C-alpha positions in Angstrom: 21.5 -6.3 0.1 22.0 -3.4 -2.2 20.5 -3.3 -5.6 22.7 -2.2 -8.5 21.7 -0.3 -11.6 20.7 -2.7 -14.4 21.7 -5.8 -12.5 18.3 -7.4 -12.7 19.5 -10.8 -11.6 20.0 -9.4 -8.1 16.4 -8.0 -8.2 15.1 -11.3 -9.4 16.7 -13.1 -6.6 15.2 -10.7 -4.1 11.7 -11.0 -5.6 11.8 -14.8 -5.4 11.6 -14.3 -1.6 8.4 -12.3 -1.8 4.8 -13.3 -2.0 2.8 -12.3 -5.1 1.1 -9.5 -3.3 4.4 -8.2 -2.0 5.6 -8.0 -5.5 2.6 -6.0 -6.5 3.3 -3.6 -3.6 6.9 -3.2 -4.7 5.8 -2.4 -8.2 3.2 0.1 -7.0 5.8 1.9 -5.0 7.9 2.2 -8.1 5.0 3.6 -10.0 4.4 6.3 -7.4 8.0 7.6 -8.1 7.4 7.6 -11.8 3.8 9.0 -11.8 4.8 12.7 -11.5 6.2 12.5 -15.0 2.8 11.5 -16.4 1.2 14.3 -14.3 3.5 16.8 -15.9 2.5 15.6 -19.3 -1.2 15.8 -18.3 -1.0 19.3 -17.0 0.5 20.4 -20.3 -2.3 18.7 -22.1 -4.9 20.4 -19.9 -3.3 23.8 -20.8 -4.2 22.9 -24.4 -7.9 22.5 -23.3 -7.8 18.7 -22.8 -10.2 17.9 -20.0 -10.2 14.1 -19.8 -9.9 11.9 -16.7 -6.5 11.0 -15.3 -7.0 7.2 -15.9 -3.4 6.4 -14.8 -4.0 7.9 -11.4 -7.3 6.1 -11.2 -5.6 2.8 -12.1 -2.8 3.3 -9.6 -5.2 4.2 -6.8 -7.2 1.0 -7.6 -3.9 -1.0 -7.4 -3.4 0.3 -3.8 -7.0 -0.5 -2.9 -6.4 -4.1 -4.2 -3.3 -4.3 -2.0 -5.4 -3.1 1.0 -7.7 -6.0 0.5 -10.3 -5.0 -2.0 -11.4 -8.1 -3.9 -9.9 -8.1 -7.4 -12.4 -7.8 -10.2 -10.6 -9.2 -13.2 -13.0 -7.4 -15.6 -12.3 -4.1 -13.8 -8.6 -4.4 -14.1 -8.8 -5.4 -17.7 -11.1 -2.4 -18.4 -8.7 -0.1 -16.6 -5.9 -1.5 -18.7 -7.8 -0.9 -21.9 -9.0 2.6 -21.0 -5.5 3.7 -19.7 -3.8 2.3 -22.8 -5.9 4.6 -24.9 -4.5 7.5 -22.9 -0.9 6.4 -23.4 1.3 9.5 -24.3 2.0 9.7 -28.0 5.4 8.2 -29.0 5.9 10.9 -31.6 5.8 13.6 -28.9 9.5 13.8 -27.9 8.5 16.0 -24.9 7.1 13.0 -23.1 9.6 10.1 -22.8 9.4 10.1 -19.0 5.5 10.2 -19.2 5.6 7.2 -21.5 7.7 5.2 -19.0 5.4 6.2 -16.1 2.4 5.1 -18.1 4.1 1.9 -19.1 5.0 1.0 -15.5 1.4 1.5 -14.4 0.1 -0.7 -17.2 2.7 -3.4 -16.3 1.5 -3.2 -12.7 -2.2 -3.7 -13.7 -1.1 -6.8 -15.5 0.9 -7.8 -12.4 -2.3 -7.7 -10.3 -3.7 -10.5 -12.5 -0.4 -12.4 -13.0 2.1 -11.4 -10.2 5.1 -13.0 -11.8 8.7 -12.1 -11.1 9.4 -11.2 -14.7 6.4 -8.9 -14.8 7.6 -7.1 -11.7 11.0 -6.7 -13.3 9.3 -5.1 -16.3 8.1 -2.3 -13.9 11.6 -1.9 -12.5 13.0 -1.7 -16.1 10.8 1.3 -16.7 12.6 3.1 -13.9 16.0 2.1 -15.2 15.2 3.3 -18.7 13.9 6.6 -17.3 17.1 7.2 -15.5 19.2 6.2 -18.5 17.3 8.5 -21.0 17.2 11.5 -18.7 20.8 11.3 -17.4 22.1 10.7 -20.9 20.3 13.9 -21.9 21.8 15.8 -19.0 25.3 14.5 -20.1 24.7 15.7 -23.6 23.9 19.2 -22.3 27.3 19.4 -20.5 30.3 20.9 -22.2 32.6 18.2 -21.1 30.4 15.5 -22.5 32.2 13.5 -25.2 30.4 12.1 -28.2 33.0 9.3 -28.2 32.0 8.0 -24.8 31.4 4.3 -24.9 28.1 2.7 -23.9 29.8 1.0 -20.9 31.2 4.3 -19.7 27.8 6.0 -20.0 26.2 3.2 -18.0 28.8 3.7 -15.3 28.1 7.4 -15.2 24.4 6.8 -14.9 24.9 4.1 -12.2 26.8 6.6 -10.1 24.5 9.5 -10.6 22.8 10.8 -7.4 19.3 10.1 -8.9 20.3 6.5 -9.6 22.0 6.0 -6.2 19.0 7.3 -4.4 16.6 5.2 -6.4 18.6 2.0 -5.9 18.8 2.7 -2.2 15.0 3.2 -2.0 14.3 0.0 -3.9 16.7 -1.9 -1.6 14.9 -0.4 1.5 11.5 -1.3 0.1 12.5 -4.9 -0.5 14.0 -5.2 2.9 10.9 -3.8 4.6 8.7 -6.1 2.5 10.7 -9.1 3.5 10.3 -8.1 7.2 6.5 -7.5 6.9 4.6 -10.8 6.3 1.2 -9.0 6.3 0.5 -5.9 4.2 -1.2 -3.9 6.9 -2.9 -0.6 6.1 -0.2 1.2 8.1 2.6 -0.5 6.2 1.0 0.2 2.8 0.5 3.9 3.8 4.2 4.1 4.7 5.2 2.4 1.4 3.0 4.7 -0.7 3.9 8.0 1.0 7.6 7.3 1.3 7.7 6.7 -2.4 6.1 10.0 -3.3 9.3 12.1 -2.7 7.4 15.2 -1.7 5.4 15.2 -4.9 8.5 15.0 -7.0 9.6 12.2 -9.3 12.8 10.1 -9.2 14.3 12.9 -11.3 13.1 15.6 -8.8 10.6 16.8 -11.4 7.0 17.8 -10.5 
């Protein structure tokens, strides 16, 4: 099985074979690859003398603890959602579109812990797809050969074949295969899933 860019029906079919907790694990791994974008935004904020807590990192760490067997505290997850939502990057700040997607994915995954539905899992994956679309579209616009007359379909094809997208789709496919082959989410498996998603501290766009 190989996932394809924006072909969510394929992802939906794959997710149907997974348990609810396995879906959360898939989403958490996706978040790890997006998180560096939020960290970049946070570091810039700290340079401007903001000294608040990184609530999105706290939330993502709690999600991994939940996957490792920590009993879910519904009130705690709801509080994390509420607190993190207050730290969501400002939509008016055009410098932070990738940070907004990362934050959105983590919020989606907090919800997923309480309601591990297939569609909620797909919402996390869509944050990745939109991140790729926005960033690669921006790169294309910076290139001299980019044509303003390019159709949306042509742009989607360019993005689908970009090395960042190809790598990400391969990683998601690998994660799904490993999740199918691993009935029990052991600490060793979760460690592999988490660390293999961290890309040496870089995001899916090789940003850090």
